[in-house]
N, C-alpha and C positions, 0 to 999 in steps of 0.2 A: 144285873138284871137282864134276863134271856127277853131279844124285842123277835118284833113281828117283822118278818122275811121269810122270801122262798129260804127251802134250803139247799141246802150248796152239794154237789150231786159227790158220795162218800171217796167214788172210785176213782173219777177224772173230770174236779172241775173246773179246772184245766185257770183261776183266778188272773187278769189279765186290772193290769193298775195304765190307768194313764193319766198323766198330773202335771198342772203347770202354779204358778203362783196365787192362783184364784180358783177354780175347777179339779174336782178329783173324779175321777168315772175309772169306776171298780167292777170289768163283767165275770161274770162266770156261769158252771153249766151247772142248772139246778137239777135236785133230785129224783128224774120222771124212771120211772120200774120199767124193762119193756116188759111187755107180756110173753112175747112172745123169746126170749131168752131166757137157756135151760137151766143154766150156772155151771155151758160143759167148757164150751168155747167164748172167748173174750173175746170184745170185740176193738179196737183200739181208736182209741179216738182224737183227733188231736184242735190244731186253733182254728184248725181248717174244712177240719168234716161239716156238712152241711146237716140241716137236716136232724140242729138239737135245739134243747132249751133254753133260752139263757136269760139271767139278766147282768139289767147292768141298772149298780146304785148311780147318787149323782148327788155329790156334796157339792154346792157354790154358791157359796164360797167355805171353802175348809182352813184352819189352820194349821195341822200338821197328817202326817202322820210316816206311820213304822210298816214296811213291809218282806216280810218273812220268817227264822223261827219262832216255838218250834210251833213243830207238825203234830200228827192226833197222839201220834206214840212218845213224844218228847212237853206235851202241854200238861204231866201233873208237875214237871216244873217253873211253869211259869209262875208272875207275882201273883197273881189275880186270878190261879187253878181254887189258895182256899175260900176262893168270894164268892166261887158258882161256876166258875168258865168251865165251857168243856169242849171236848172236837165236835162237830161241824154244826155250829149253831153262830146268832148274834145275837150280841149283848149291847149292854148301853152301862159305864159307869160310875155310878154314884156318887162323889167327893171324891175325886181323879184326884189322885197325887201329879198325874204328869201338867193336866191341867195348873196348878195353883205354881207348880216347878213352871212353869211359861213366863206365871205372872208374873211370880219373883224375878226372872231374870231378867222380867224387861221395866222391874221400878227403876235401872238406869233413864230411859227413856226422862227429857224431859217436858214428854206431854201427858206420859202415863196414868192412869188413871183402872185402879184395881177392877169398878164398872167395865170397862174393855175386854174382862172375862168373863163376864158374866155369866150373858146368851151360852156359851161354848156349853159341849154334849161330848164324851167320846162314846168309843163305839169299837165294839172289838167284835171281827168273820173270824170263825174257828175256818180252819179247809184241810183236806188232809195231810197238805204239803206244807200247810206254813198256816201264817197270821196274820190278819192285816189288822189296826189299830187309825183311828183316826179319828181329828179332831175335826169340830164343826158344828154348827147350829143347829143342823137340822139335814138329812138329806130325803131326797123321793129312791123309787128302784119302780122301773120297769121293765117286761117281761118281754120277750123277743123269740121269735122262733130265726135258724139258721146257723150258719159257722162261724164262730164267742170270737174271731178276728176280724172280719169284715164287718160282723154288727159293731161290732165296740167306734172300726176306725168310720164310721157313717155315721155313729152317736157322734164321735168331735168334732163331728165334719168332713171330713174326707170320703167320699166317694169313689171305691176300685173297682170292678172287677174280682169279682170272688177268683176266677183263672187264676186274676198277680198277686194274691196272698197264696205261698208259699213257705209253710214252714220250714230254718232250719236247720235237719240235724245235726245231731253234734260230729257225727262218722266224716258230715257232707263239711264239718269244720275241718275234719282233722287230714280229709284227703288235698283241704286246698294248699293245707303246707306246706304236703310231699312233690 
């Protein structure tokens, strides 16, 4: 079932995930058409590019998450595709087999009660190059303007000047090995 969240950028959503044992934050660039873009000279966007529209989803607490494949071109191979999962969207999975499997695995615990899992919900966000699934009772979403990485860092409580946040490029890592 589709849910209402700001649509991610189809080209470069740059999803970033921060998680500890209790809190999950997901930051991504939202779809904001640029009226000055003529379709000829695409611009490069990184995690430190300022003046971006950033959505931050917060699940506190959450139970589990997974982040990675499939991308938009392979979404047809996802186990939920036949149930309506599509690229560039946000969804809730009703009657989740993932939640059921977590509840089943927890039955070995001496204090297990099935109702401990009854309020959890399964959500899926599909991006250009990845898919995020998480289980939580609920989540909130806020909109921000700025660079995605400093915005996420601020949301988790870290305050750093933007000029200190420098994405490391693959070629830079290679040069350091030589």
